[in-house]
C-alpha positions in Angstrom: 43.5 100.0 57.6 46.3 97.6 58.0 47.2 94.6 55.7 49.5 91.7 55.4 50.6 89.5 52.5 49.9 85.7 53.0 52.5 84.0 50.9 52.1 80.4 49.7 54.0 77.8 51.7 55.9 75.2 49.8 57.0 72.0 51.1 60.1 71.2 49.0 60.4 67.9 51.1 57.9 66.3 53.4 59.0 63.2 55.3 56.4 61.5 57.5 58.6 60.1 60.3 56.1 58.8 62.9 52.8 59.1 64.6 52.0 60.2 68.2 49.6 58.4 70.4 47.0 61.2 69.9 47.1 60.4 66.1 49.1 63.5 65.0 51.8 62.7 62.5 55.5 63.6 63.0 57.0 65.4 60.0 60.5 66.5 58.8 60.0 69.1 56.0 62.0 71.8 54.2 59.6 74.7 53.8 60.1 77.8 51.6 57.7 80.4 50.5 56.6 81.8 47.1 56.1 85.4 46.3 52.5 84.8 45.4 49.6 84.7 47.8 46.5 86.1 49.5 46.0 89.4 51.2 44.3 90.1 54.5 43.1 93.6 55.4 41.7 94.8 58.7 39.8 98.0 59.6 38.4 99.2 62.9 34.6 98.2 63.4 32.4 97.5 66.3 31.8 93.9 65.5 33.9 91.2 63.9 33.1 90.4 60.3 34.7 88.8 57.3 34.4 89.4 53.5 36.1 87.3 50.9 37.1 88.8 47.6 39.5 87.9 44.8 39.6 85.4 42.0 39.3 82.3 44.3 36.5 83.8 46.5 33.8 81.7 44.9 35.5 78.5 46.2 35.6 79.8 49.8 32.2 80.8 51.2 32.3 82.8 54.4 31.8 80.5 57.3 32.2 80.8 61.1 35.1 78.2 61.1 37.1 80.2 58.5 40.8 80.3 59.8 40.9 84.0 59.6 38.0 84.3 62.0 39.4 81.6 64.2 42.6 83.5 64.3 40.8 86.7 65.3 39.0 84.9 68.1 42.3 83.5 69.3 43.5 87.2 69.8 40.3 88.0 71.8 37.8 88.6 69.1 37.4 92.5 69.3 35.6 94.3 66.5 37.3 94.5 63.1 36.1 94.5 59.5 38.3 91.9 57.8 38.8 91.3 54.1 40.5 88.2 52.6 41.6 88.8 49.0 41.8 85.2 47.9 44.3 84.2 45.1 45.5 80.9 46.2 43.4 77.8 45.5 41.5 76.1 48.4 42.8 72.9 50.1 45.7 72.8 47.8 48.8 71.8 49.8 50.4 75.3 49.9 49.1 76.6 53.2 46.5 79.0 51.9 44.3 78.8 54.9 47.2 78.7 57.3 49.0 81.6 55.6 45.7 83.6 55.9 45.4 82.8 59.6 49.0 83.9 60.2 48.4 87.2 58.3 45.1 87.8 60.2 47.1 87.4 63.5 49.7 90.0 62.2 47.2 92.7 61.1 45.0 92.3 64.1 47.7 92.4 66.6 48.7 95.6 64.9 45.2 97.0 64.8 44.3 96.1 68.3 47.9 96.7 69.7 48.0 93.4 71.4 50.8 90.7 71.4 50.6 87.8 69.2 49.3 84.6 70.9 51.6 82.1 72.4 53.1 79.3 70.2 50.7 76.6 71.7 47.6 78.8 70.7 49.0 79.4 67.2 49.6 75.6 66.7 45.9 74.9 67.7 44.9 76.9 64.6 46.6 74.3 62.4 50.0 72.5 61.9 51.1 75.0 59.2 50.1 78.2 61.0 53.4 78.4 63.0 55.6 78.1 59.9 53.5 80.6 58.0 53.7 83.1 60.9 57.5 82.6 60.8 57.4 83.5 57.2 60.9 82.3 56.2 62.7 79.2 55.0 62.9 76.7 57.8 63.2 73.0 58.6 59.8 72.1 60.1 59.6 69.1 62.5 57.4 67.6 65.2 53.7 68.2 64.2 54.7 71.6 62.9 55.9 73.4 66.0 59.7 72.8 65.8 61.1 75.4 63.4 64.8 75.6 62.7 66.1 78.4 60.5 68.5 77.3 57.7 72.1 77.8 58.3 72.8 79.5 54.9 70.6 81.7 52.8 68.6 80.1 50.0 70.0 80.3 46.5 68.1 82.5 44.0 65.5 80.4 42.3 62.0 80.4 40.9 59.0 78.2 41.3 56.1 77.4 39.0 53.0 76.3 40.9 50.4 74.3 39.3 47.1 72.9 40.6 44.7 70.9 38.4 41.6 72.3 40.1 41.3 69.4 42.5 40.8 69.8 46.2 42.5 67.1 48.2 41.5 67.0 51.9 44.5 66.2 54.2 43.0 63.5 56.5 42.3 60.9 53.7 45.8 61.4 52.4 47.4 60.6 55.7 45.1 57.7 56.2 46.1 56.2 52.9 49.9 56.3 53.9 51.5 52.9 53.4 53.9 53.5 56.4 54.3 56.2 59.0 57.9 55.6 60.2 59.8 56.8 57.2 63.5 58.1 57.4 64.0 61.8 58.0 66.2 64.2 56.1 69.9 64.2 57.0 70.7 65.6 60.5 72.6 68.5 59.0 71.3 70.2 55.9 74.0 71.4 53.4 74.3 74.9 52.2 73.3 75.2 48.5 75.6 77.6 46.5 73.1 77.4 43.6 69.5 76.3 42.9 71.0 73.4 40.8 72.8 72.2 43.9 69.6 72.5 45.9 67.7 70.5 43.2 70.3 67.7 43.4 69.8 67.5 47.2 66.0 67.6 46.9 66.1 64.7 44.3 67.4 62.4 47.0 64.5 63.4 49.4 60.8 62.9 49.2 57.2 63.9 49.8 55.9 60.9 51.5 52.3 62.1 51.0 52.7 62.2 47.2 51.9 58.5 46.5 48.8 58.4 48.6 47.6 61.7 47.3 48.1 60.5 43.6 46.1 57.3 44.4 43.2 59.6 45.5 43.6 62.2 42.8 45.5 60.9 39.7 45.5 64.4 38.3 48.4 65.2 40.6 50.7 62.8 38.6 49.6 64.6 35.3 50.4 68.0 36.8 53.8 66.9 38.1 54.6 65.5 34.7 53.6 68.7 33.0 56.0 70.7 35.1 58.8 68.2 34.8 58.5 68.4 31.0 59.2 72.1 30.9 62.6 73.3 29.6 64.7 74.4 32.6 62.7 72.5 35.3 65.2 71.1 37.7 62.8 69.2 39.9 59.0 68.6 40.0 57.2 67.5 43.1 53.9 67.8 45.0 53.7 70.3 47.8 52.1 69.4 51.2 49.2 67.0 50.9 48.4 68.2 47.3 47.1 68.8 44.8 49.4 71.7 44.0 52.8 70.7 42.5 55.8 72.8 42.0 58.6 73.0 39.5 62.0 74.4 40.6 63.7 76.7 38.1 67.0 78.6 38.0 65.9 81.4 35.8 62.8 83.8 35.9 62.5 83.6 32.1 62.3 79.8 32.0 59.8 79.8 34.9 57.5 82.4 33.2 57.7 80.5 29.9 56.8 77.2 31.6 53.8 78.8 33.4 52.6 80.3 30.1 53.0 77.0 28.3 51.1 75.0 31.0 48.5 77.6 31.3 47.8 77.6 27.5 47.6 73.9 27.4 45.5 73.5 30.6 43.4 76.7 30.8 41.3 75.1 33.7 44.3 74.8 36.0 45.7 77.5 38.4 49.2 78.2 37.4 51.5 80.8 38.8 55.2 81.6 38.4 56.8 83.0 41.7 60.2 83.8 43.1 61.3 81.4 45.8 61.7 83.4 49.1 62.9 82.5 52.5 
């Protein structure tokens, strides 16, 4: 058996800077990962199959278009018994399905002893699959295929992720955008000597999908406000197209206390403290 960890992908910023003639949107995003996620396991088998377990399994029935199975077919679709241990909420803006697909590519390439697919084939699986396969902090541009590593290491920091139990499909959020030609981030990203310095930089940036997502799911605004109200929270923002929001913290203790407080007040929400990794 071989397995891989599918970390949650967090868009600390997400600037929508244009739209191509084929309808795909151009993005400029600072992406990091959180040390919380799903697990994908693969065992030898004659046929290809998928089982989904874990606390979020009930929200993701096995279907032929599951990204894990699509990733397997991209690699040639040999036999394997796949298990997806699902911890991340579905359709939540933290790249759960894309991270699962990337993890499936890794474990199956190892199991079948084949190379990973070319970048164009990876991108066809979804705009977030290339960055999840990269698995480190990058500036993501284009439609998700242009990945530029950061010039300096990330500062030590913690995230609290919170999802109010609302699935927000991405297409309606993009459709509700007020404009699609927003300014990008600065050409040269600074280095951040501390998480406080990073938070100050991020405060001047945006997630352009946040306003249309809130219009479609007002619970997102409540989630962001709950994070922002916690002691030690340096910045609260929505990730991706929602509905998951993140709070950025300097200290593990403050992050864990915030997650505990929000979880106690909102027992129906998915809440997780996690170290920021990149």
